N, C-alpha and C positions, 0 to 999 in steps of 0.2 A: 619464473611462472612457467616458462616453456616446458621445464623439466616435470613440474607438477602436472602439468594438463598432459603429457604425454605418458606420465604414470597412471593417471585416472583413465585416460582411455584404454590402456592396455588391460588394466584390471577390468574393467567393465566388459570389455570383449571377452576376456577369461570367465566372467560371471556367466554370460550366455553359453560358453562352451560346456561349463560345471552344470547346466540346468539340462543341456543336451545328453550327457553323459549320464546324468543322474538318472533320467528318465529311460535311457536306453539299461541302464544296469537292472532297473526295477522291470522292465518290459522282460528282459532274458531271465530274470531270476522266478518271474511269476508264469511262464510258459512253459512248452514242452522244450525250451532250450534251456533250462534250468541245469541239466547235467552237464551240458557244454558249458556253460558259465563257470560252473563249480569246477570242472577239469581245468579250465583255464587259471583260475586263483591258484590252484594246487599244483603248477607246473613246476618239477624239481629243477632250480638253477644252482650248479655249484661250481665252486671256483677254488682250485688245489694249486698250492705254491710251495712246494718244498712239505715241512710240517703245517704250514697255515693250511685250513681246511673250512670254507665257508660254503654251507649246505643248507638252503631254504627255499622255501616256495616263493612263487612269484609274488604272491600276496606280501610276504614278509619283505622281499627285498624291495619293495615299492614302498613299504612304511618304515622300512630300517635305513634303506639306501637313498631312493630316490627321494624320501622326505628329507633329508639330510641337506641336500642342494638347494630344495625350499628354506630350510632354515638357515643356510648359508646366505640365502638373498635377504631374508629377514633381518638377518644379523648385520649385512650391510646396509640396509635402509635404517637400521636404530642408530648405527656408528654415525652414518651421514648426518640424520637428523639430530644427533645431539650435539655435532661437532659445529654444523653450520645451518642447519635447516630449523622446523617449527618446533624442535625441543632444544634447541640451542640457550635458551633464556628462561627464566623464571615467569616474566610475563606471558610467553608464547606457549608454555609447556602448562600453565595454571588450570585452563578449564578442562582440555580435554585429560589431563592427569588427573584430576579430581574425579571427573565424571567417569573415568576407566576405572578406577579403586571402587565407586558405586556398582559400576557394571561388573563387576568380580566379585564384589562382597555380597550383595543382596541375592543374587542368583544362588550363591552358594549356601546362603541361610535359607532360601526356598526349598532347596534340593534336601536339606538336611532336617527340615520341618516333616518331611514324608520319609526319610530314612535313616534317621539317628540311631533307631533301635536294631538295625541290621547290619552286622558286622562286615558282612559281602558288600552290600550296596552303598554303605559309607564312602568306599574308595572310587566313588563314582563323582564324589562332590563338585568336583572342578568340571565336569562335562559342559555345564550349560555356562560357565563363565566364559566364553570365548566369543569372538566376533569375526565372522569370516569377511574380509574385507574386499575380497573380489565380487562377491555377491550382492554386498552394499553398496559399493560405488556402481556397480551395474544398474542397480534399481535406480540411484540416484540420476544417472545418466539418461534414463527413459524420462525424466522430468524437464531435462533440459536448462533453459535459464530460470525457470519456476523456482530454483532453488539455488541461492546465491553460491558464490565459489568459496565463501568464507565458511560455510557451513560443511561444505564437501573436504576442504582441508582440515576442519574440525573432527569429521569423522576419519578421515585419513590417520590423523595425528593419535587419535582416541584408539583406532585399531592397531596402530603399531605399538602403542604402550601396552594396549592388552595383550598384543604378542609376547612383547617381552616379559610381561606377568606370566603367560603360559609356559615361558621357558625357565622362568624361576620355579614354577609350580610343580614341572616336569622333573628339573633337575632334584629339587627337594623332597618330592612326596612320590615319585615314581622310578625310584632305584630299587635294583634287585639286589640280591648279595652280591658284595663287591668282592673282584679280583684284585689282589694288591699288586701282583705283578704286572695286569694290564694297565691300572691305573699309574703305575711308576712309567712305564713305557710312553702312556699318554702324556703324562706332565713333562718327560723329556723332550716329546715332540712338540707340545706347546712351547716349550721354553726356546726351541730350536726355530720357531714361528715368531717369536717375541723377538729374538735376536737377529732376525731376518729384517724385519722392522726398524729394529734399533739402528741397523749398519745401511738403512736404506736402499736395500734390495727390491728392485721394480718389477724383476722377470716373477712372472704369474705362475710361471711352471714349476718354479722353488717351492712356492708356498702350496702347491697342489700335491705336488710329490710326499712333501710332509706332514701334508694334510690328511693323505691316503692313509699315511701311517696311523695318525691320531685317530682316524674313524673307525680302522680296524682294531685298535687298542680298545676304544671306547666301545667297540660293540661288543668286545669281548670280557669286558670289566664289570658289568653289570648296569651301568649308567647308561641312559638310553642314547645310542648312535647318533642321534639327529642333534644332539647337543654339538657334537664335535663341528658341526658346520657353523654356528653360533661362533663358537670359539675361533674357527679359521678367520672368519669375516671380521672379528675385531681385531685380528694382527695385518689385516691388508692396509696399506698405506693410502691416505686419502688424498696427500700432496706428493709429488715429486718431480725431480726433473730428470731430462734426458742428458745425453753427452755435450749436447747442443746450448744446453741452459735454458730449454723450452719446458715451461711448466705442464704438468698434467697430472689427471689422477687415476691411479690404478683401480681404487675402489668405484668410483663411477663408471668406470670402462666395464668392469667384470660386472657391476650391477646391471648396466644395460644391456650386456650379452646374455646374462642368464635370464631377463625378464621373460623374452620369447619362449625360450625352453620350460620355464617353470610355469607361466600362464597358460600355453597352448600345447604342453604335453604331459608335465609332471603332475599338476593340480586336476586335468581332466581324467589322467589315468588312475591317481589316486581316487577319486569319487567313484570313477567306474568299479574297481575294486572293492569299494567299502560299503557303496551305497545299496548294493543288491539285496534287499530284504524281501523275504518271501511272505508278503503281506498276506497271502491266503490260509498261512498256518497261524495267524494272530487275531484273536478274538477281541470285541469292546471290553470286556471283562479284564483281560492281559492287559490292554492298554490304560486302563484305570489303577493299575498297580502302583505301589507308590515311587518305584523308580521311573518308570514313564511319566508319571505326574510330575515328579520333581524336576524332568528334565524339560519337559513341556512348558510348565508354567515357570519353572526357572529363566529359559530363554524368553517367553513371550512376555511374562509379567515381570519376573526379577530385573532382567535387563532394563526395561523402559524405566522401571522405579529407581532404579539404583543410577542410572546415567543420568536422566532427567533430574531427579530428587538431588542427587549431590551437585548437579549444576546449578540447579534454583538456589540450593543453599550458597555455593560458590559466590554467586553472581549478586545475590541479595547481601552477603556480608562484606562486598565489594573486593573480593579475593580475585575475581575474573572479571570480564565483561560478556556481554552476550555479542557471539561472531557478528561482525560489521554487514549491515544490509539485512539483518534476519529478524525473525519474531519468535515469540514464545512458542506458538502452534508449530512453526517448523523446526525448532529445536527438539519439541516434542515428537513429532515426526522422524526425526534423525535418530531420537532415543529408541524409540519402538524397533526402527532399522538395524540396531545394534543386535537384537535377536536373533539374527541371522548367524548362528553359530556354525553351522556346516562342517566346513574342512578342518579346522583344528577342533571341534567338539568331536567329530568323528574319529580323528585320530588321538584324542585323549580316552574316549571309549574303548579303542583298541588296547591300552594299556593299563585303564583300570579294570576291565573284564578281559581277560586272556582268553578267555573261554567264550566264543562269541554266542554260544547258546544258552548261557547262564540265567538269562533272563526273557530267553526264549524270542531275541531280537528285537524285542520291544524298545530295547535303549536307542538302537538306532533309527527304527522308525518313529521314534519320539523326537529325535535329532532335527529329522525332517519335517514332523509335524510343527514343533514349534518355531522352525526356522522358516516354513511356507505361511505361517500366520503372521510372523513379524514383517515379514516382505511384503505380503498383501496390505496387512493393515495399515504398516508404515508409508507404502505407495499411494494408497487412497487418501489418506490424511495430509500428504504433503501435497497431492493433487487438488484435493477440495481445498486447500487453505490459500487465503491471498497471498500474492506476492510481496514481498516486505517492499 
């Protein structure tokens, strides 16, 4: 339980920092500082090693490079939860698993209801399917003991399954034209990583070196580079022994080490470079368009309907139980909080619409608006509800 409490505490602190960096990005992008902000985003960063040449803007290095570390952490969390945590048995995974399916399916349906006839907009169907665990747990932390720990664990497990779903969606639906040479190199690197695990190699440096080769080859292949982080995570050993026979966990050690950097550097920097929307150039008529409406209603309405509705059905059919010490109103409040998409939604929008201006930035603003209302309404409902 100490590990879970430590995890929740760190994610909560990160959520507060995410709010600060988001507000800062919005201020900079809507004042006289806007040119400086845009210049920062487009700082060229180049790496050249022999024939290998990587030349991207700071914005793309954050989204393709640093976010691979974020996905590495997600992969580590998913593997640990699957092997010995709250996703390790059918009984434990039933309610958050069913709720996560509803929380991904219904928002996608809501979005498609607005955009099915637009071939460009259709690719954004996955934008409102995500849940931002840092923000959601951050808001729950503000409620203290008013919300039982079982609901926090439910939300954490749901968000992890949600992230796993997002990984699958990115791998299948947001892959560009493939380079078979690069995919071949990536496959060889992955086989080496699997071999390291099978031969019980515990030196993390060995995994990182081959992992770097995997990341570069995936980056060049047309598959999104962040998936290399997930693949690397699943090869890190959960259990190992040192030369003296003492047991330890390379996976948990790495997960613990990465949490600080992801929570307090990578995610805030990602929010800063992605949330800077110039709202002065966006009209109410534009925000009433099918894409922003699909995203806002997908997050605020689709998420709560999907998560709570699927949970209600699962509990009534006795496929799962209501989290211990909680009531239906609290479960509904937490369901609303899952509409806080933010980090993963912003990430998916950068994949779905590579030209940021194609919908006049209303897509990003819609994510902020939908997430804002989900957070505020969810918080107020949980605060007003009686403690179970």
